[in-house]
C-alpha positions in Angstrom: -18.3 0.1 3.3 -18.3 -2.9 4.8 -16.0 -1.9 8.0 -18.2 0.9 8.0 -21.3 -0.9 8.4 -19.2 -3.0 11.0 -18.7 -0.4 12.9 -21.3 1.9 13.6 -23.9 -0.8 13.5 -23.1 -4.0 14.9 -19.5 -2.2 17.6 -17.3 -4.9 15.5 -13.6 -4.6 16.7 -12.4 -5.5 13.3 -14.0 -3.1 11.5 -13.8 0.1 14.3 -10.0 -0.2 13.9 -10.7 -0.1 10.7 -12.6 2.9 11.0 -10.3 4.5 13.0 -7.0 3.9 11.4 -8.4 5.7 7.5 -8.1 9.0 9.7 -4.7 8.7 10.4 -3.8 6.9 6.4 -5.5 9.8 5.7 -3.5 12.2 7.4 -0.4 9.5 5.9 -2.1 11.2 2.5 -2.0 7.1 2.2 -5.8 7.1 1.1 -7.8 8.2 -1.9 -9.6 12.0 -1.9 -13.2 10.6 -1.8 -12.8 7.7 1.2 -14.7 9.3 3.3 -13.1 9.2 7.1 -14.2 10.5 10.7 -13.3 13.4 12.4 -10.4 12.5 14.6 -12.7 12.5 18.0 -14.6 9.2 16.7 -11.4 7.8 15.3 -9.6 8.0 18.2 -12.1 7.2 20.2 -13.0 3.7 17.4 -9.7 2.8 18.1 -10.0 2.8 22.1 -13.1 1.0 21.7 -11.6 -2.1 20.2 -8.4 -2.0 21.8 -10.9 -2.0 24.6 -12.4 -5.6 23.2 -8.8 -7.4 23.0 -8.0 -6.6 19.3 -4.4 -6.1 18.6 -4.0 -4.2 15.4 -6.1 -1.2 17.5 -3.4 -2.0 20.6 -0.3 -2.1 18.8 -1.2 1.4 16.5 -2.8 3.5 19.6 0.9 2.5 20.8 2.8 3.0 17.6 0.8 6.3 17.9 1.9 6.6 21.5 5.3 6.5 21.0 5.1 8.9 18.4 3.6 11.9 19.9 -0.6 11.6 18.0 -2.6 9.9 20.6 -4.6 12.6 22.7 -7.5 10.0 23.9 
């Protein structure tokens, strides 16, 4: 919830990254079912904004998703 608050209310690059990455972790079944994730479109938008802010983990994740053919944003 802390990262979601930082993403939604503060446009914090780390919060945006964590919320965006959580979608992909949930798709890989690496998160418990009780953790709420945003829809893919919003997850991708959050990752894109975080990357645009220069947050290196977001840049790395996007590069990985592109290499896997999973980045459609």
